[in-house]
mmCIF file as Biopython writes it, N, C-alpha, C and O atoms, coordinates in Angstrom:
data_model
#
loop_
_atom_site.group_PDB
_atom_site.id
_atom_site.type_symbol
_atom_site.label_atom_id
_atom_site.label_alt_id
_atom_site.label_comp_id
_atom_site.label_asym_id
_atom_site.label_entity_id
_atom_site.label_seq_id
_atom_site.pdbx_PDB_ins_code
_atom_site.Cartn_x
_atom_site.Cartn_y
_atom_site.Cartn_z
_atom_site.occupancy
_atom_site.B_iso_or_equiv
_atom_site.auth_seq_id
_atom_site.auth_asym_id
_atom_site.pdbx_PDB_model_num
ATOM 1   N N  . MET A ? 1  ? 0.822  -1.040 0.413  1.0 0.0 1  A 1 
ATOM 2   C CA . MET A ? 1  ? -0.053 0.210  -0.021 1.0 0.0 1  A 1 
ATOM 3   C C  . MET A ? 1  ? 1.224  1.095  -0.118 1.0 0.0 1  A 1 
ATOM 4   O O  . MET A ? 1  ? 1.006  2.300  -0.247 1.0 0.0 1  A 1 
ATOM 5   N N  . PHE A ? 2  ? 2.710  0.629  -0.071 1.0 0.0 2  A 1 
ATOM 6   C CA . PHE A ? 2  ? 2.748  2.619  0.001  1.0 0.0 2  A 1 
ATOM 7   C C  . PHE A ? 2  ? 3.169  2.787  -1.394 1.0 0.0 2  A 1 
ATOM 8   O O  . PHE A ? 2  ? 3.534  1.967  -2.235 1.0 0.0 2  A 1 
ATOM 9   N N  . ASN A ? 3  ? 2.979  4.475  -1.433 1.0 0.0 3  A 1 
ATOM 10  C CA . ASN A ? 3  ? 3.781  4.372  -2.760 1.0 0.0 3  A 1 
ATOM 11  C C  . ASN A ? 3  ? 4.896  4.888  -2.901 1.0 0.0 3  A 1 
ATOM 12  O O  . ASN A ? 3  ? 4.831  5.599  -1.897 1.0 0.0 3  A 1 
ATOM 13  N N  . ARG A ? 4  ? 6.270  5.210  -3.495 1.0 0.0 4  A 1 
ATOM 14  C CA . ARG A ? 4  ? 7.222  5.327  -4.104 1.0 0.0 4  A 1 
ATOM 15  C C  . ARG A ? 4  ? 7.575  6.095  -3.235 1.0 0.0 4  A 1 
ATOM 16  O O  . ARG A ? 4  ? 8.626  5.752  -2.693 1.0 0.0 4  A 1 
ATOM 17  N N  . GLN A ? 5  ? 6.815  7.655  -2.610 1.0 0.0 5  A 1 
ATOM 18  C CA . GLN A ? 5  ? 7.280  8.523  -2.148 1.0 0.0 5  A 1 
ATOM 19  C C  . GLN A ? 5  ? 7.917  8.448  -0.405 1.0 0.0 5  A 1 
ATOM 20  O O  . GLN A ? 5  ? 8.946  8.839  0.145  1.0 0.0 5  A 1 
ATOM 21  N N  . ASN A ? 6  ? 6.767  7.782  0.005  1.0 0.0 6  A 1 
ATOM 22  C CA . ASN A ? 6  ? 7.141  6.611  0.851  1.0 0.0 6  A 1 
ATOM 23  C C  . ASN A ? 6  ? 7.828  5.612  1.131  1.0 0.0 6  A 1 
ATOM 24  O O  . ASN A ? 6  ? 8.111  5.309  2.290  1.0 0.0 6  A 1 
ATOM 25  N N  . ASN A ? 7  ? 8.263  4.833  -0.091 1.0 0.0 7  A 1 
ATOM 26  C CA . ASN A ? 7  ? 9.537  4.159  0.708  1.0 0.0 7  A 1 
ATOM 27  C C  . ASN A ? 7  ? 10.344 4.582  0.097  1.0 0.0 7  A 1 
ATOM 28  O O  . ASN A ? 7  ? 11.221 3.724  0.002  1.0 0.0 7  A 1 
ATOM 29  N N  . ASP A ? 8  ? 10.674 5.685  -0.553 1.0 0.0 8  A 1 
ATOM 30  C CA . ASP A ? 8  ? 11.990 6.674  -0.662 1.0 0.0 8  A 1 
ATOM 31  C C  . ASP A ? 8  ? 12.333 7.178  0.974  1.0 0.0 8  A 1 
ATOM 32  O O  . ASP A ? 8  ? 13.391 7.370  1.573  1.0 0.0 8  A 1 
ATOM 33  N N  . SER A ? 9  ? 11.208 7.261  1.279  1.0 0.0 9  A 1 
ATOM 34  C CA . SER A ? 9  ? 11.414 8.102  2.770  1.0 0.0 9  A 1 
ATOM 35  C C  . SER A ? 9  ? 11.449 6.720  4.183  1.0 0.0 9  A 1 
ATOM 36  O O  . SER A ? 9  ? 12.135 6.885  5.192  1.0 0.0 9  A 1 
ATOM 37  N N  . VAL A ? 10 ? 10.968 6.013  4.058  1.0 0.0 10 A 1 
ATOM 38  C CA . VAL A ? 10 ? 11.438 4.775  4.882  1.0 0.0 10 A 1 
ATOM 39  C C  . VAL A ? 10 ? 12.683 4.081  4.820  1.0 0.0 10 A 1 
ATOM 40  O O  . VAL A ? 10 ? 13.186 3.244  5.571  1.0 0.0 10 A 1 
ATOM 41  N N  . VAL A ? 11 ? 13.191 4.781  3.424  1.0 0.0 11 A 1 
ATOM 42  C CA . VAL A ? 11 ? 14.488 3.767  2.722  1.0 0.0 11 A 1 
ATOM 43  C C  . VAL A ? 11 ? 15.767 4.530  3.536  1.0 0.0 11 A 1 
ATOM 44  O O  . VAL A ? 11 ? 16.691 4.073  4.209  1.0 0.0 11 A 1 
ATOM 45  N N  . LEU A ? 12 ? 15.315 6.148  3.091  1.0 0.0 12 A 1 
ATOM 46  C CA . LEU A ? 12 ? 16.409 7.560  3.811  1.0 0.0 12 A 1 
ATOM 47  C C  . LEU A ? 12 ? 16.568 7.993  5.195  1.0 0.0 12 A 1 
ATOM 48  O O  . LEU A ? 12 ? 17.496 8.578  5.753  1.0 0.0 12 A 1 
ATOM 49  N N  . ASN A ? 13 ? 15.207 7.478  5.706  1.0 0.0 13 A 1 
ATOM 50  C CA . ASN A ? 13 ? 15.167 7.401  7.622  1.0 0.0 13 A 1 
ATOM 51  C C  . ASN A ? 13 ? 16.127 6.162  8.042  1.0 0.0 13 A 1 
ATOM 52  O O  . ASN A ? 13 ? 16.868 6.254  9.020  1.0 0.0 13 A 1 
ATOM 53  N N  . ILE A ? 14 ? 16.058 4.912  7.178  1.0 0.0 14 A 1 
ATOM 54  C CA . ILE A ? 14 ? 16.797 4.042  7.574  1.0 0.0 14 A 1 
ATOM 55  C C  . ILE A ? 14 ? 18.948 4.416  7.421  1.0 0.0 14 A 1 
ATOM 56  O O  . ILE A ? 14 ? 19.759 4.826  8.252  1.0 0.0 14 A 1 
ATOM 57  N N  . GLY A ? 15 ? 19.050 4.112  6.348  1.0 0.0 15 A 1 
ATOM 58  C CA . GLY A ? 15 ? 20.091 4.716  5.958  1.0 0.0 15 A 1 
ATOM 59  C C  . GLY A ? 15 ? 20.409 6.118  6.659  1.0 0.0 15 A 1 
ATOM 60  O O  . GLY A ? 15 ? 21.635 6.212  6.597  1.0 0.0 15 A 1 
ATOM 61  N N  . LEU A ? 16 ? 19.847 7.365  7.358  1.0 0.0 16 A 1 
ATOM 62  C CA . LEU A ? 16 ? 20.208 7.698  8.307  1.0 0.0 16 A 1 
ATOM 63  C C  . LEU A ? 16 ? 20.760 7.145  9.828  1.0 0.0 16 A 1 
ATOM 64  O O  . LEU A ? 16 ? 21.676 7.343  10.626 1.0 0.0 16 A 1 
ATOM 65  N N  . PHE A ? 17 ? 19.570 6.332  9.651  1.0 0.0 17 A 1 
ATOM 66  C CA . PHE A ? 17 ? 19.686 5.594  11.379 1.0 0.0 17 A 1 
ATOM 67  C C  . PHE A ? 17 ? 20.891 4.803  11.754 1.0 0.0 17 A 1 
ATOM 68  O O  . PHE A ? 17 ? 21.497 4.751  12.824 1.0 0.0 17 A 1 
ATOM 69  N N  . LYS A ? 18 ? 21.127 4.109  10.451 1.0 0.0 18 A 1 
ATOM 70  C CA . LYS A ? 18 ? 22.551 3.427  10.257 1.0 0.0 18 A 1 
ATOM 71  C C  . LYS A ? 18 ? 23.699 3.961  10.656 1.0 0.0 18 A 1 
ATOM 72  O O  . LYS A ? 18 ? 24.499 3.582  11.511 1.0 0.0 18 A 1 
ATOM 73  N N  . ILE A ? 19 ? 23.697 5.153  9.738  1.0 0.0 19 A 1 
ATOM 74  C CA . ILE A ? 19 ? 25.017 6.000  10.225 1.0 0.0 19 A 1 
ATOM 75  C C  . ILE A ? 19 ? 24.667 6.933  11.538 1.0 0.0 19 A 1 
ATOM 76  O O  . ILE A ? 19 ? 25.512 7.344  12.334 1.0 0.0 19 A 1 
ATOM 77  N N  . THR A ? 20 ? 23.640 7.115  11.585 1.0 0.0 20 A 1 
ATOM 78  C CA . THR A ? 20 ? 23.523 7.526  13.344 1.0 0.0 20 A 1 
ATOM 79  C C  . THR A ? 20 ? 24.191 6.568  14.286 1.0 0.0 20 A 1 
ATOM 80  O O  . THR A ? 20 ? 24.656 6.727  15.415 1.0 0.0 20 A 1 
ATOM 81  N N  . LEU A ? 21 ? 24.116 5.675  13.606 1.0 0.0 21 A 1 
ATOM 82  C CA . LEU A ? 21 ? 24.814 4.421  14.505 1.0 0.0 21 A 1 
ATOM 83  C C  . LEU A ? 21 ? 26.014 3.941  14.313 1.0 0.0 21 A 1 
ATOM 84  O O  . LEU A ? 21 ? 26.393 2.827  14.673 1.0 0.0 21 A 1 
ATOM 85  N N  . GLU A ? 22 ? 26.543 4.620  13.837 1.0 0.0 22 A 1 
ATOM 86  C CA . GLU A ? 22 ? 28.005 4.096  13.402 1.0 0.0 22 A 1 
ATOM 87  C C  . GLU A ? 22 ? 28.579 5.153  13.458 1.0 0.0 22 A 1 
ATOM 88  O O  . GLU A ? 22 ? 29.720 5.391  13.063 1.0 0.0 22 A 1 
ATOM 89  N N  . ASN A ? 23 ? 27.599 6.085  14.105 1.0 0.0 23 A 1 
ATOM 90  C CA . ASN A ? 23 ? 28.845 6.825  14.109 1.0 0.0 23 A 1 
ATOM 91  C C  . ASN A ? 23 ? 29.037 7.137  16.219 1.0 0.0 23 A 1 
ATOM 92  O O  . ASN A ? 23 ? 29.954 7.706  16.811 1.0 0.0 23 A 1 
ATOM 93  N N  . ASN A ? 24 ? 28.026 6.618  16.671 1.0 0.0 24 A 1 
ATOM 94  C CA . ASN A ? 24 ? 27.733 6.280  17.851 1.0 0.0 24 A 1 
ATOM 95  C C  . ASN A ? 24 ? 28.932 5.075  18.161 1.0 0.0 24 A 1 
ATOM 96  O O  . ASN A ? 24 ? 29.387 4.808  19.273 1.0 0.0 24 A 1 
ATOM 97  N N  . GLY A ? 25 ? 29.255 4.518  17.033 1.0 0.0 25 A 1 
ATOM 98  C CA . GLY A ? 25 ? 30.488 3.753  17.813 1.0 0.0 25 A 1 
ATOM 99  C C  . GLY A ? 25 ? 31.318 3.792  17.793 1.0 0.0 25 A 1 
ATOM 100 O O  . GLY A ? 25 ? 32.089 2.983  18.309 1.0 0.0 25 A 1 
ATOM 101 N N  . LEU A ? 26 ? 31.697 5.124  16.951 1.0 0.0 26 A 1 
ATOM 102 C CA . LEU A ? 26 ? 33.469 5.684  16.566 1.0 0.0 26 A 1 
ATOM 103 C C  . LEU A ? 26 ? 33.536 6.344  17.323 1.0 0.0 26 A 1 
ATOM 104 O O  . LEU A ? 26 ? 34.694 6.566  17.677 1.0 0.0 26 A 1 
ATOM 105 N N  . GLN A ? 27 ? 32.556 7.011  17.995 1.0 0.0 27 A 1 
ATOM 106 C CA . GLN A ? 27 ? 32.684 7.710  19.240 1.0 0.0 27 A 1 
ATOM 107 C C  . GLN A ? 27 ? 33.169 6.732  20.936 1.0 0.0 27 A 1 
ATOM 108 O O  . GLN A ? 27 ? 34.148 6.904  21.662 1.0 0.0 27 A 1 
ATOM 109 N N  . ASN A ? 28 ? 31.952 5.693  21.069 1.0 0.0 28 A 1 
ATOM 110 C CA . ASN A ? 28 ? 32.166 5.362  21.918 1.0 0.0 28 A 1 
ATOM 111 C C  . ASN A ? 28 ? 33.735 4.296  21.490 1.0 0.0 28 A 1 
ATOM 112 O O  . ASN A ? 28 ? 34.700 4.340  22.253 1.0 0.0 28 A 1 
ATOM 113 N N  . VAL A ? 29 ? 33.756 3.636  20.538 1.0 0.0 29 A 1 
ATOM 114 C CA . VAL A ? 29 ? 35.221 3.245  20.002 1.0 0.0 29 A 1 
ATOM 115 C C  . VAL A ? 29 ? 36.491 5.030  21.128 1.0 0.0 29 A 1 
ATOM 116 O O  . VAL A ? 29 ? 36.827 5.241  22.294 1.0 0.0 29 A 1 
ATOM 117 N N  . HIS A ? 30 ? 36.599 5.442  20.352 1.0 0.0 30 A 1 
ATOM 118 C CA . HIS A ? 30 ? 37.384 6.883  20.512 1.0 0.0 30 A 1 
ATOM 119 C C  . HIS A ? 30 ? 37.210 7.147  22.339 1.0 0.0 30 A 1 
ATOM 120 O O  . HIS A ? 30 ? 38.220 7.387  23.000 1.0 0.0 30 A 1 
ATOM 121 N N  . HIS A ? 31 ? 36.167 7.086  22.839 1.0 0.0 31 A 1 
ATOM 122 C CA . HIS A ? 31 ? 36.278 7.373  23.724 1.0 0.0 31 A 1 
ATOM 123 C C  . HIS A ? 31 ? 37.232 6.641  24.764 1.0 0.0 31 A 1 
ATOM 124 O O  . HIS A ? 31 ? 38.215 7.020  25.400 1.0 0.0 31 A 1 
ATOM 125 N N  . SER A ? 32 ? 36.593 5.527  24.683 1.0 0.0 32 A 1 
ATOM 126 C CA . SER A ? 32 ? 36.677 4.027  25.073 1.0 0.0 32 A 1 
ATOM 127 C C  . SER A ? 32 ? 38.310 3.833  25.356 1.0 0.0 32 A 1 
ATOM 128 O O  . SER A ? 32 ? 38.560 3.273  26.424 1.0 0.0 32 A 1 
ATOM 129 N N  . GLN A ? 33 ? 39.450 4.222  24.540 1.0 0.0 33 A 1 
ATOM 130 C CA . GLN A ? 33 ? 40.840 4.354  24.283 1.0 0.0 33 A 1 
ATOM 131 C C  . GLN A ? 33 ? 41.455 5.455  24.990 1.0 0.0 33 A 1 
ATOM 132 O O  . GLN A ? 33 ? 42.658 5.680  24.855 1.0 0.0 33 A 1 
#
């Protein structure tokens, strides 16, 4: 039932979420050293 615009925004949000998690992981590694 999704139209293409909604689908693209969901994919974009998932991509941003993954980037945020990766950035948080890098920051945690940096702080732990």
